[in-house]
C-alpha positions as CSV (number, residue, x, y, z in Angstrom):
1,M,-22.5,3.5,6.5
2,P,-21.4,0.4,5.8
3,Q,-19.4,-1.2,3.0
4,P,-20.9,-3.6,0.8
5,R,-19.3,-6.8,1.1
6,P,-17.2,-8.0,-1.4
7,S,-19.1,-11.0,-3.7
8,R,-15.7,-13.4,-2.8
9,P,-14.5,-13.9,1.2
10,R,-11.8,-11.9,1.6
11,V,-8.5,-13.6,3.4
12,Y,-5.7,-11.8,4.4
13,L,-2.2,-14.1,4.1
14,A,0.3,-13.5,7.3
15,G,2.9,-14.7,7.8
16,P,7.0,-14.0,7.2
17,D,6.6,-14.8,3.8
18,I,7.4,-10.6,3.4
19,F,11.0,-11.1,4.5
20,F,11.5,-14.1,1.4
21,R,13.8,-13.3,-1.4
22,D,10.4,-15.2,-3.0
23,C,7.6,-13.7,-1.6
24,E,6.5,-12.7,-4.7
25,R,6.0,-15.9,-6.2
26,I,5.0,-16.8,-2.9
27,Y,1.9,-14.3,-2.7
28,K,1.7,-15.3,-6.5
29,D,1.0,-18.7,-5.6
30,L,-1.2,-18.3,-2.7
31,K,-3.6,-15.7,-4.2
32,A,-4.0,-18.4,-6.9
33,H,-5.0,-21.4,-4.6
34,C,-7.7,-18.7,-3.3
35,E,-9.1,-17.5,-6.6
36,R,-9.3,-21.3,-7.3
37,L,-10.7,-21.5,-3.9
38,G,-13.3,-18.7,-4.5
39,L,-11.1,-16.5,-2.1
40,E,-9.5,-13.4,-2.5
41,G,-6.0,-13.5,-1.2
42,I,-4.8,-10.1,0.5
43,E,-0.7,-9.8,1.3
44,P,0.3,-7.5,4.1
45,S,0.8,-4.2,2.4
46,D,3.7,-2.0,2.8
47,G,0.9,0.9,4.1
48,G,1.0,2.9,0.5
49,L,4.6,3.7,0.2
50,G,5.6,4.9,-2.5
51,A,9.3,4.5,-4.3
52,D,9.7,8.5,-3.2
53,F,8.3,7.9,0.3
54,T,11.1,10.3,2.2
55,G,10.0,10.1,6.0
56,T,11.8,8.5,8.9
57,D,12.1,4.7,9.7
58,D,9.2,5.4,12.4
59,E,7.1,7.1,10.2
60,R,7.2,4.1,7.6
61,A,6.5,1.4,10.1
62,R,3.5,3.4,11.7
63,L,1.8,3.9,7.7
64,I,3.0,0.0,7.5
65,Y,1.2,-1.2,10.7
66,E,-1.8,0.8,10.2
67,G,-2.0,-0.3,6.5
68,N,-2.0,-4.0,7.9
69,I,-4.7,-3.4,10.8
70,A,-7.2,-1.7,8.1
71,L,-6.4,-4.4,5.6
72,I,-7.3,-7.4,8.6
73,R,-10.1,-5.4,9.1
74,Q,-11.8,-5.6,5.9
75,C,-10.4,-9.2,5.6
76,D,-13.6,-12.8,6.3
77,G,-10.6,-14.3,8.0
78,A,-7.1,-15.1,7.8
79,I,-4.0,-18.2,7.3
80,A,-1.1,-17.7,8.8
81,N,2.1,-19.4,8.1
82,L,3.2,-19.9,11.3
83,M,6.9,-21.8,10.5
84,D,9.6,-21.4,13.3
85,F,11.4,-18.1,12.5
86,R,14.4,-17.1,13.8
87,G,14.2,-19.7,16.5
88,L,11.5,-21.9,18.3
89,E,8.4,-19.6,17.9
90,P,6.9,-18.1,14.9
91,D,7.4,-14.6,13.6
92,S,6.2,-12.3,16.1
93,G,4.5,-9.9,13.6
94,S,2.6,-12.7,12.4
95,V,1.5,-14.1,16.1
96,F,-0.1,-10.3,16.2
97,E,-1.9,-10.3,13.0
98,V,-3.5,-13.6,14.2
99,G,-4.3,-12.7,17.9
100,F,-6.0,-9.4,16.2
101,A,-8.0,-11.3,13.4
102,V,-8.8,-13.8,15.9
103,A,-10.5,-10.2,18.6
104,L,-12.0,-9.5,15.4
105,G,-13.7,-12.7,15.4
106,K,-12.4,-13.9,12.3
107,P,-11.7,-17.3,11.4
108,V,-8.0,-18.4,11.4
109,V,-6.4,-21.1,9.8
110,V,-2.1,-21.5,10.4
111,Y,0.2,-24.1,8.8
112,G,3.9,-24.3,8.6
113,V,3.8,-25.6,12.5
114,P,6.3,-28.0,13.0
115,A,4.8,-31.9,13.8
116,G,5.0,-32.9,17.6
117,S,4.7,-30.6,20.8
118,Y,6.4,-27.2,21.2
119,A,7.6,-29.1,24.6
120,S,9.6,-31.5,22.8
121,R,10.8,-29.1,20.0
122,V,12.0,-27.1,23.0
123,G,13.7,-30.4,24.4
124,T,14.9,-31.3,21.8
125,A,16.9,-27.8,20.7
126,M,18.4,-27.5,24.8
127,A,19.2,-29.2,28.0
128,C,15.2,-29.9,30.4
129,T,15.1,-31.7,33.1
130,Q,11.5,-32.5,35.1
131,D,11.2,-31.1,38.4
132,A,9.9,-32.7,41.4
133,D,6.2,-31.9,40.5
134,G,7.1,-33.2,36.8
135,V,7.2,-29.7,35.2
136,T,9.7,-29.5,32.4
137,R,12.2,-26.9,33.1
138,E,15.3,-25.4,31.0
139,R,18.2,-26.6,33.0
140,D,19.9,-23.9,33.0
141,S,17.2,-21.0,34.3
142,G,14.8,-23.2,35.2
143,V,12.0,-21.4,33.1
144,M,8.6,-23.6,32.9
145,V,8.4,-25.0,29.2
146,E,4.6,-25.0,28.4
147,G,3.2,-28.7,28.3
148,L,-0.3,-29.6,28.1
149,G,0.6,-31.3,24.3
150,Q,0.1,-28.5,21.7
151,R,2.1,-28.0,19.0
152,L,2.0,-24.1,19.8
153,N,1.7,-21.7,22.4
154,L,-2.1,-22.7,23.8
155,M,-3.0,-19.1,23.5
156,L,-2.4,-19.8,19.4
157,A,-3.4,-23.4,19.6
158,C,-6.9,-22.9,20.9
159,S,-7.8,-19.5,18.9
160,T,-6.8,-21.4,15.4
161,A,-7.4,-24.2,13.8
162,I,-3.4,-26.4,12.4
163,E,-3.1,-27.6,9.1
164,P,-0.3,-28.8,7.6
165,T,-0.1,-26.6,4.1
166,A,-1.1,-23.4,3.2
167,D,-3.3,-25.0,0.5
168,A,-5.4,-27.4,3.1
169,A,-5.3,-24.3,5.2
170,L,-6.9,-22.6,2.4
171,A,-9.0,-24.9,1.6
172,R,-10.0,-25.6,5.3
173,L,-10.7,-21.1,6.2
174,A,-12.9,-21.7,2.5
175,K,-15.4,-24.2,4.1
176,L,-15.1,-22.0,7.3
177,L,-16.4,-18.8,5.5
178,S,-19.3,-20.6,3.4
179,V,-20.4,-21.9,6.4
180,D,-20.3,-18.6,8.3
181,R,-21.8,-16.3,5.2
182,E,-24.8,-18.8,5.0
183,T,-25.9,-18.1,8.0
């Protein structure tokens, strides 16, 4: 039997924020902004692990994964911090969560994405050249650098809305969810 829908839309708060020393403050601020918009912010879970958990790292990882998958399923939409993380790309776990939410048909709004195209950021970080067909390639490896002028890989850029800040992302998602809830 389906569970009753909560009175406020639930928003999964994806991103690498969980790794930051001040993650508690970050989530507190995000949840407070959600509250002001009539949303309920849901931060990633540790899978219900207590301080007394004695399982293996593999067991811990599995419980965290399953806990967050369950949370995404229970939410109405998601925002994701897709800042560059340990390189020129967003955190891979956050990207997975975005893809999973999109696959479930949930609206996703992202933020933290640097200005300009992905190709221009790569060209600034490493030597690139254009081949005879005008395709940008890494000079040393010859690997193509995705063009098309998108700020992120096209699979992310085309499946999400991009906003400059978390507050703007939440505001946009609130509008998307209110339209969705009225139908």
